[in-house]
A tleap script that builds the chain and sets N, CA, C and O, in Angstrom:
source leaprc.protein.ff14SB
mol = sequence {
  NMET ILE THR SER PRO SER ARG LEU VAL PRO
  VAL PRO ILE PRO ASP ARG VAL ALA ALA LEU
  ILE GLY SER CYS LEU PRO LEU HIE VAL LEU
  GLN ALA GLU VAL ASP ALA ASP CYS ALA ALA
  ARG GLU ALA TYR ARG PHE ARG ALA PRO LEU
  CYS ALA GLU ASP MET ALA ASP ARG GLU HIE
  ALA LEU SER VAL LEU ALA ARG ALA ASN LYS
  VAL LEU ALA LYS HIE HIE PRO GLN LEU PRO
  VAL THR CPRO
}
set mol.1.N position { 122.034 98.284 118.794 }
set mol.1.CA position { 122.732 98.412 117.584 }
set mol.1.C position { 121.818 98.190 116.308 }
set mol.1.O position { 121.003 97.278 116.177 }
set mol.2.N position { 122.092 99.157 115.421 }
set mol.2.CA position { 121.348 99.097 114.174 }
set mol.2.C position { 121.998 98.427 113.042 }
set mol.2.O position { 123.110 98.810 112.680 }
set mol.3.N position { 121.396 97.455 112.451 }
set mol.3.CA position { 122.037 96.810 111.447 }
set mol.3.C position { 121.419 97.170 110.069 }
set mol.3.O position { 120.212 97.410 110.080 }
set mol.4.N position { 122.017 97.234 108.989 }
set mol.4.CA position { 121.445 97.609 107.623 }
set mol.4.C position { 120.822 96.462 107.125 }
set mol.4.O position { 121.113 95.311 107.450 }
set mol.5.N position { 119.883 96.829 106.260 }
set mol.5.CA position { 119.141 95.522 105.540 }
set mol.5.C position { 120.112 94.996 104.592 }
set mol.5.O position { 121.003 95.722 104.149 }
set mol.6.N position { 119.982 93.668 104.226 }
set mol.6.CA position { 120.727 93.098 103.322 }
set mol.6.C position { 120.267 93.641 101.899 }
set mol.6.O position { 121.116 93.604 101.007 }
set mol.7.N position { 119.202 94.063 101.648 }
set mol.7.CA position { 118.799 94.503 100.204 }
set mol.7.C position { 118.484 95.926 100.502 }
set mol.7.O position { 117.815 96.294 101.468 }
set mol.8.N position { 119.105 96.827 99.449 }
set mol.8.CA position { 118.977 98.283 99.541 }
set mol.8.C position { 117.684 98.661 98.789 }
set mol.8.O position { 117.373 98.118 97.729 }
set mol.9.N position { 116.995 99.550 99.346 }
set mol.9.CA position { 115.778 99.977 98.915 }
set mol.9.C position { 115.968 101.122 97.642 }
set mol.9.O position { 116.465 102.224 97.876 }
set mol.10.N position { 115.558 100.763 96.409 }
set mol.10.CA position { 115.848 101.906 95.453 }
set mol.10.C position { 115.114 103.230 95.863 }
set mol.10.O position { 113.988 103.235 96.360 }
set mol.11.N position { 115.856 104.350 95.608 }
set mol.11.CA position { 115.430 105.438 95.878 }
set mol.11.C position { 115.437 106.483 94.583 }
set mol.11.O position { 116.511 106.864 94.115 }
set mol.12.N position { 114.427 106.829 94.151 }
set mol.12.CA position { 114.347 107.773 93.004 }
set mol.12.C position { 115.188 109.005 93.254 }
set mol.12.O position { 115.190 109.650 94.302 }
set mol.13.N position { 115.886 109.252 92.195 }
set mol.13.CA position { 116.696 110.524 92.108 }
set mol.13.C position { 116.071 111.553 91.273 }
set mol.13.O position { 115.342 111.238 90.333 }
set mol.14.N position { 116.339 112.826 91.594 }
set mol.14.CA position { 115.870 113.966 90.816 }
set mol.14.C position { 116.443 114.012 89.392 }
set mol.14.O position { 117.566 113.557 89.177 }
set mol.15.N position { 115.700 114.550 88.417 }
set mol.15.CA position { 116.131 114.462 87.050 }
set mol.15.C position { 117.463 115.360 86.872 }
set mol.15.O position { 118.257 115.076 85.975 }
set mol.16.N position { 117.677 116.371 87.678 }
set mol.16.CA position { 118.996 117.106 87.629 }
set mol.16.C position { 120.153 116.339 87.896 }
set mol.16.O position { 121.188 116.378 87.232 }
set mol.17.N position { 119.929 115.598 88.954 }
set mol.17.CA position { 121.017 114.705 89.351 }
set mol.17.C position { 121.220 113.597 88.402 }
set mol.17.O position { 122.378 113.272 88.139 }
set mol.18.N position { 120.290 113.015 87.888 }
set mol.18.CA position { 120.383 111.920 86.811 }
set mol.18.C position { 121.189 112.565 85.640 }
set mol.18.O position { 122.086 111.948 85.066 }
set mol.19.N position { 120.847 113.758 85.337 }
set mol.19.CA position { 121.474 114.611 84.154 }
set mol.19.C position { 122.879 114.720 84.493 }
set mol.19.O position { 123.691 114.475 83.600 }
set mol.20.N position { 123.310 115.065 85.694 }
set mol.20.CA position { 124.550 115.290 86.043 }
set mol.20.C position { 125.325 113.953 86.012 }
set mol.20.O position { 126.484 113.901 85.601 }
set mol.21.N position { 124.760 113.056 86.386 }
set mol.21.CA position { 125.528 111.820 86.458 }
set mol.21.C position { 125.720 111.266 84.931 }
set mol.21.O position { 126.746 110.692 84.565 }
set mol.22.N position { 124.669 111.500 84.149 }
set mol.22.CA position { 124.885 110.993 82.816 }
set mol.22.C position { 125.749 111.934 82.032 }
set mol.22.O position { 126.284 111.537 80.998 }
set mol.23.N position { 125.900 113.060 82.432 }
set mol.23.CA position { 126.967 114.008 81.645 }
set mol.23.C position { 128.384 113.523 81.910 }
set mol.23.O position { 129.300 113.801 81.136 }
set mol.24.N position { 128.570 112.738 83.094 }
set mol.24.CA position { 129.996 112.156 83.286 }
set mol.24.C position { 130.247 110.920 82.515 }
set mol.24.O position { 131.393 110.508 82.336 }
set mol.25.N position { 129.186 110.312 82.050 }
set mol.25.CA position { 129.407 109.028 81.282 }
set mol.25.C position { 129.510 109.125 79.813 }
set mol.25.O position { 128.801 109.975 79.274 }
set mol.26.N position { 130.248 108.422 79.106 }
set mol.26.CA position { 130.398 108.403 77.607 }
set mol.26.C position { 129.039 108.125 77.047 }
set mol.26.O position { 128.247 107.406 77.657 }
set mol.27.N position { 128.742 108.696 75.864 }
set mol.27.CA position { 127.578 108.467 75.314 }
set mol.27.C position { 127.182 107.110 74.875 }
set mol.27.O position { 126.006 106.746 74.862 }
set mol.28.N position { 128.259 106.309 74.486 }
set mol.28.CA position { 127.962 104.792 74.073 }
set mol.28.C position { 127.476 104.056 75.505 }
set mol.28.O position { 126.724 103.082 75.532 }
set mol.29.N position { 127.984 104.633 76.549 }
set mol.29.CA position { 127.534 103.877 77.816 }
set mol.29.C position { 126.198 104.112 78.322 }
set mol.29.O position { 125.490 103.290 78.904 }
set mol.30.N position { 125.914 105.359 78.031 }
set mol.30.CA position { 124.420 105.823 78.379 }
set mol.30.C position { 123.535 104.949 77.436 }
set mol.30.O position { 122.572 104.348 77.911 }
set mol.31.N position { 123.811 104.874 76.238 }
set mol.31.CA position { 123.050 104.165 75.224 }
set mol.31.C position { 122.827 102.779 75.641 }
set mol.31.O position { 121.747 102.192 75.582 }
set mol.32.N position { 124.013 102.273 76.098 }
set mol.32.CA position { 123.909 100.826 76.553 }
set mol.32.C position { 123.040 100.593 77.716 }
set mol.32.O position { 122.358 99.586 77.902 }
set mol.33.N position { 123.129 101.581 78.450 }
set mol.33.CA position { 122.346 101.430 79.760 }
set mol.33.C position { 120.665 101.519 79.367 }
set mol.33.O position { 119.825 100.792 79.896 }
set mol.34.N position { 120.410 102.388 78.505 }
set mol.34.CA position { 118.962 102.469 78.129 }
set mol.34.C position { 118.624 101.078 77.291 }
set mol.34.O position { 117.551 100.510 77.496 }
set mol.35.N position { 119.503 100.594 76.416 }
set mol.35.CA position { 119.283 99.441 75.633 }
set mol.35.C position { 119.119 98.240 76.599 }
set mol.35.O position { 118.245 97.390 76.427 }
set mol.36.N position { 119.994 98.215 77.609 }
set mol.36.CA position { 119.905 97.135 78.446 }
set mol.36.C position { 118.695 97.014 79.417 }
set mol.36.O position { 118.236 95.907 79.694 }
set mol.37.N position { 118.195 98.141 79.920 }
set mol.37.CA position { 117.003 98.536 80.601 }
set mol.37.C position { 115.815 98.009 79.874 }
set mol.37.O position { 114.995 97.239 80.374 }
set mol.38.N position { 115.778 98.490 78.629 }
set mol.38.CA position { 114.630 98.164 77.771 }
set mol.38.C position { 114.516 96.695 77.351 }
set mol.38.O position { 113.425 96.129 77.282 }
set mol.39.N position { 115.676 96.101 77.075 }
set mol.39.CA position { 115.808 94.640 76.773 }
set mol.39.C position { 115.344 93.837 77.858 }
set mol.39.O position { 114.622 92.867 77.628 }
set mol.40.N position { 115.747 94.197 79.223 }
set mol.40.CA position { 115.485 93.448 80.258 }
set mol.40.C position { 113.925 93.496 80.670 }
set mol.40.O position { 113.369 92.544 81.218 }
set mol.41.N position { 113.336 94.601 80.376 }
set mol.41.CA position { 111.948 94.690 80.467 }
set mol.41.C position { 111.099 93.837 79.543 }
set mol.41.O position { 110.068 93.241 79.855 }
set mol.42.N position { 111.755 93.876 78.226 }
set mol.42.CA position { 111.051 93.147 76.979 }
set mol.42.C position { 111.346 91.626 77.438 }
set mol.42.O position { 110.393 90.899 77.157 }
set mol.43.N position { 112.303 91.025 78.004 }
set mol.43.CA position { 112.565 89.796 78.306 }
set mol.43.C position { 111.598 89.292 79.397 }
set mol.43.O position { 111.136 88.151 79.355 }
set mol.44.N position { 111.299 90.189 80.393 }
set mol.44.CA position { 110.389 89.810 81.328 }
set mol.44.C position { 108.917 89.876 80.921 }
set mol.44.O position { 108.061 89.427 81.683 }
set mol.45.N position { 108.641 90.340 79.921 }
set mol.45.CA position { 107.228 90.429 79.289 }
set mol.45.C position { 106.812 88.954 78.809 }
set mol.45.O position { 105.592 88.794 78.768 }
set mol.46.N position { 107.416 88.095 78.523 }
set mol.46.CA position { 107.203 86.817 77.965 }
set mol.46.C position { 107.229 85.933 79.152 }
set mol.46.O position { 108.118 85.912 80.004 }
set mol.47.N position { 106.013 85.106 79.113 }
set mol.47.CA position { 105.903 84.034 80.089 }
set mol.47.C position { 105.583 82.811 79.428 }
set mol.47.O position { 105.106 82.860 78.295 }
set mol.48.N position { 105.794 81.681 80.018 }
set mol.48.CA position { 105.561 80.287 79.398 }
set mol.48.C position { 104.103 79.975 79.476 }
set mol.48.O position { 103.453 80.429 80.418 }
set mol.49.N position { 103.534 79.229 78.555 }
set mol.49.CA position { 104.214 78.773 77.411 }
set mol.49.C position { 104.547 79.595 76.195 }
set mol.49.O position { 103.711 80.456 75.921 }
set mol.50.N position { 105.432 79.518 75.536 }
set mol.50.CA position { 105.762 80.499 74.564 }
set mol.50.C position { 105.648 79.784 73.110 }
set mol.50.O position { 106.018 78.631 72.889 }
set mol.51.N position { 105.133 80.572 72.258 }
set mol.51.CA position { 104.994 80.033 70.794 }
set mol.51.C position { 106.433 80.390 70.095 }
set mol.51.O position { 107.242 81.169 70.598 }
set mol.52.N position { 106.592 79.810 69.056 }
set mol.52.CA position { 107.890 80.085 68.343 }
set mol.52.C position { 108.212 81.534 68.081 }
set mol.52.O position { 109.384 81.882 68.231 }
set mol.53.N position { 107.315 82.416 67.710 }
set mol.53.CA position { 107.575 83.657 67.742 }
set mol.53.C position { 107.820 84.313 68.751 }
set mol.53.O position { 108.694 85.173 68.646 }
set mol.54.N position { 107.217 84.154 69.904 }
set mol.54.CA position { 107.602 84.804 71.312 }
set mol.54.C position { 108.957 84.266 71.718 }
set mol.54.O position { 109.775 85.006 72.264 }
set mol.55.N position { 109.194 83.078 71.481 }
set mol.55.CA position { 110.676 82.541 71.933 }
set mol.55.C position { 111.603 83.285 71.183 }
set mol.55.O position { 112.623 83.669 71.755 }
set mol.56.N position { 111.392 83.590 69.828 }
set mol.56.CA position { 112.356 84.287 69.065 }
set mol.56.C position { 112.560 85.684 69.416 }
set mol.56.O position { 113.619 86.301 69.305 }
set mol.57.N position { 111.371 86.159 69.879 }
set mol.57.CA position { 111.424 87.777 70.275 }
set mol.57.C position { 112.247 87.818 71.777 }
set mol.57.O position { 113.053 88.701 72.070 }
set mol.58.N position { 111.909 86.785 72.580 }
set mol.58.CA position { 112.640 86.728 73.895 }
set mol.58.C position { 114.028 86.574 73.775 }
set mol.58.O position { 114.824 87.169 74.502 }
set mol.59.N position { 114.387 85.702 72.773 }
set mol.59.CA position { 115.932 85.533 72.561 }
set mol.59.C position { 116.569 86.780 72.060 }
set mol.59.O position { 117.708 87.083 72.415 }
set mol.60.N position { 115.854 87.529 71.227 }
set mol.60.CA position { 116.433 88.629 70.583 }
set mol.60.C position { 116.789 89.683 71.780 }
set mol.60.O position { 117.853 90.300 71.826 }
set mol.61.N position { 115.662 89.806 72.814 }
set mol.61.CA position { 115.705 90.677 73.720 }
set mol.61.C position { 116.866 90.323 74.646 }
set mol.61.O position { 117.580 91.205 75.121 }
set mol.62.N position { 117.044 89.059 74.892 }
set mol.62.CA position { 118.307 88.627 75.781 }
set mol.62.C position { 119.443 88.836 74.983 }
set mol.62.O position { 120.423 89.253 75.600 }
set mol.63.N position { 119.569 88.664 73.811 }
set mol.63.CA position { 120.832 88.970 73.134 }
set mol.63.C position { 121.133 90.557 73.047 }
set mol.63.O position { 122.267 91.021 73.167 }
set mol.64.N position { 120.075 91.259 72.842 }
set mol.64.CA position { 120.426 92.855 73.008 }
set mol.64.C position { 120.947 93.139 74.411 }
set mol.64.O position { 121.919 93.881 74.561 }
set mol.65.N position { 120.334 92.576 75.432 }
set mol.65.CA position { 120.669 92.686 76.858 }
set mol.65.C position { 122.190 92.330 77.080 }
set mol.65.O position { 122.952 93.101 77.664 }
set mol.66.N position { 122.549 91.194 76.610 }
set mol.66.CA position { 123.933 90.603 76.531 }
set mol.66.C position { 124.892 91.596 76.040 }
set mol.66.O position { 125.859 91.954 76.712 }
set mol.67.N position { 124.628 92.038 74.875 }
set mol.67.CA position { 125.384 93.001 74.137 }
set mol.67.C position { 125.658 94.422 74.725 }
set mol.67.O position { 126.686 95.078 74.551 }
set mol.68.N position { 124.398 94.836 75.559 }
set mol.68.CA position { 124.633 96.081 76.140 }
set mol.68.C position { 125.405 95.836 77.445 }
set mol.68.O position { 126.271 96.658 77.745 }
set mol.69.N position { 125.169 94.755 78.276 }
set mol.69.CA position { 125.888 94.499 79.310 }
set mol.69.C position { 127.347 94.309 79.205 }
set mol.69.O position { 128.060 94.550 80.179 }
set mol.70.N position { 127.831 93.896 78.098 }
set mol.70.CA position { 129.176 93.880 77.626 }
set mol.70.C position { 129.855 95.149 77.701 }
set mol.70.O position { 130.961 95.295 78.222 }
set mol.71.N position { 129.128 96.121 77.136 }
set mol.71.CA position { 129.703 97.509 77.061 }
set mol.71.C position { 129.708 98.114 78.396 }
set mol.71.O position { 130.635 98.844 78.747 }
set mol.72.N position { 128.543 97.793 79.285 }
set mol.72.CA position { 128.445 98.397 80.761 }
set mol.72.C position { 129.468 97.751 81.469 }
set mol.72.O position { 130.124 98.503 82.190 }
set mol.73.N position { 129.822 96.447 81.466 }
set mol.73.CA position { 130.780 95.827 82.296 }
set mol.73.C position { 132.146 96.358 81.925 }
set mol.73.O position { 132.952 96.661 82.804 }
set mol.74.N position { 132.409 96.472 80.687 }
set mol.74.CA position { 133.685 97.049 80.326 }
set mol.74.C position { 133.921 98.470 80.868 }
set mol.74.O position { 135.071 98.882 81.022 }
set mol.75.N position { 132.968 99.139 81.127 }
set mol.75.CA position { 133.030 100.505 81.792 }
set mol.75.C position { 133.140 100.537 83.288 }
set mol.75.O position { 133.927 101.274 83.883 }
set mol.76.N position { 132.351 99.739 83.840 }
set mol.76.CA position { 132.336 99.499 85.255 }
set mol.76.C position { 131.781 98.104 85.731 }
set mol.76.O position { 130.612 97.868 85.425 }
set mol.77.N position { 132.404 97.248 86.369 }
set mol.77.CA position { 131.886 95.953 86.581 }
set mol.77.C position { 130.511 95.738 87.260 }
set mol.77.O position { 129.893 94.674 87.232 }
set mol.78.N position { 130.090 96.915 87.893 }
set mol.78.CA position { 128.701 96.781 88.594 }
set mol.78.C position { 127.545 97.411 87.897 }
set mol.78.O position { 126.439 97.596 88.405 }
set mol.79.N position { 127.903 97.719 86.693 }
set mol.79.CA position { 126.792 98.299 85.835 }
set mol.79.C position { 125.819 97.471 85.225 }
set mol.79.O position { 124.646 97.820 85.089 }
set mol.80.N position { 126.327 96.267 84.813 }
set mol.80.CA position { 125.389 95.397 84.018 }
set mol.80.C position { 124.073 95.105 84.695 }
set mol.80.O position { 123.979 94.929 85.909 }
set mol.81.N position { 122.851 95.054 83.673 }
set mol.81.CA position { 121.562 94.855 84.126 }
set mol.81.C position { 121.306 93.397 84.130 }
set mol.81.O position { 121.685 92.778 83.136 }
set mol.82.N position { 120.691 92.710 85.143 }
set mol.82.CA position { 120.195 91.599 85.254 }
set mol.82.C position { 118.763 91.298 84.590 }
set mol.82.O position { 117.853 92.101 84.800 }
set mol.83.N position { 118.543 90.190 83.811 }
set mol.83.CA position { 117.206 89.889 83.379 }
set mol.83.C position { 116.210 89.488 84.568 }
set mol.83.O position { 115.037 89.208 84.321 }
savepdb mol mol.pdb
quit
């Protein structure tokens, strides 16, 4: 008996397939997806110990991520991006 792994392996999709999927989503949801992805990467960039300026930048990235995740969650509950 073959069991599936508990974690799925991300598989890259061709650009044409991504464009087709994107054409089915509203523009504000696509923009929120891009914003959430960029904000999550930005939040990961900061490591402790943080100076005051880095802390403020990290908090800004997390607020952008939260704002984008609200839009994504409203469209579909499984779309939000985790930091």
